[in-house]
C-alpha positions in Angstrom: -18.4 -35.3 -53.5 -16.5 -38.0 -55.6 -15.7 -40.0 -52.9 -19.2 -39.3 -50.9 -20.8 -40.4 -54.2 -18.6 -43.6 -54.6 -20.1 -44.9 -51.3 -16.4 -45.5 -50.1 -16.2 -42.8 -47.1 -16.3 -41.9 -43.4 -18.3 -39.9 -41.5 -15.3 -37.3 -41.3 -15.9 -37.0 -45.0 -18.9 -35.9 -44.8 -17.9 -33.2 -42.2 -15.3 -32.1 -44.1 -17.5 -31.8 -47.5 -20.1 -29.9 -45.4 -17.5 -27.6 -44.1 -16.5 -26.9 -47.9 -19.7 -26.2 -48.7 -20.5 -23.7 -46.0 -17.2 -21.9 -46.7 -18.2 -21.7 -50.8 -21.8 -20.3 -49.6 -20.4 -17.8 -47.2 -18.0 -16.4 -50.0 -20.7 -16.3 -52.5 -23.0 -14.3 -50.3 -20.4 -11.8 -49.4 -19.1 -11.3 -52.9 -20.6 -8.1 -54.7 -23.3 -8.5 -57.2 -21.0 -6.9 -59.9 -18.3 -9.4 -59.4 -21.0 -12.6 -59.6 -23.0 -11.2 -62.2 -22.7 -9.8 -66.2 -25.7 -8.4 -67.4 -26.1 -7.3 -70.8 -28.9 -6.1 -73.3 -29.4 -8.6 -76.2 -31.6 -7.0 -78.8 -34.1 -9.4 -80.3 -34.0 -12.0 -78.1 -37.0 -14.5 -78.1 -37.2 -16.8 -75.4 -37.5 -20.6 -76.9 -41.0 -22.5 -76.7 -41.1 -24.7 -73.5 -40.0 -28.1 -74.4 -42.0 -29.7 -71.7 -45.8 -30.2 -71.5 -48.1 -27.9 -69.8 -48.2 -29.1 -66.1 -51.4 -27.1 -65.4 -52.2 -24.0 -63.2 -50.0 -23.5 -60.1 -52.3 -22.9 -57.5 -49.3 -22.1 -55.0 -49.7 -18.3 -55.0 -53.6 -17.8 -55.5 -54.1 -16.8 -52.1 -51.2 -15.0 -51.5 -53.1 -11.5 -51.5 -55.9 -12.6 -49.1 -55.7 -11.0 -45.4 -55.3 -13.4 -42.4 -58.1 -13.1 -39.9 -56.3 -12.6 -36.4 -59.4 -15.0 -34.7 -58.0 -17.9 -35.8 
């Protein structure tokens, strides 16, 4: 990745990097969840206040339960 980000690379370097990414992704999806996560209860944990301003109401899920008409 450092070589690619440096701008001094050849096309084969991108192919190598891509194959490494796929190998990692395949290894992660084939790993059991208990080996990937540690879940524990933290009593009295409070989420901090958001640090960014309110961006308004999201609308991407507003119509997810509206039935689709078949005659479209």
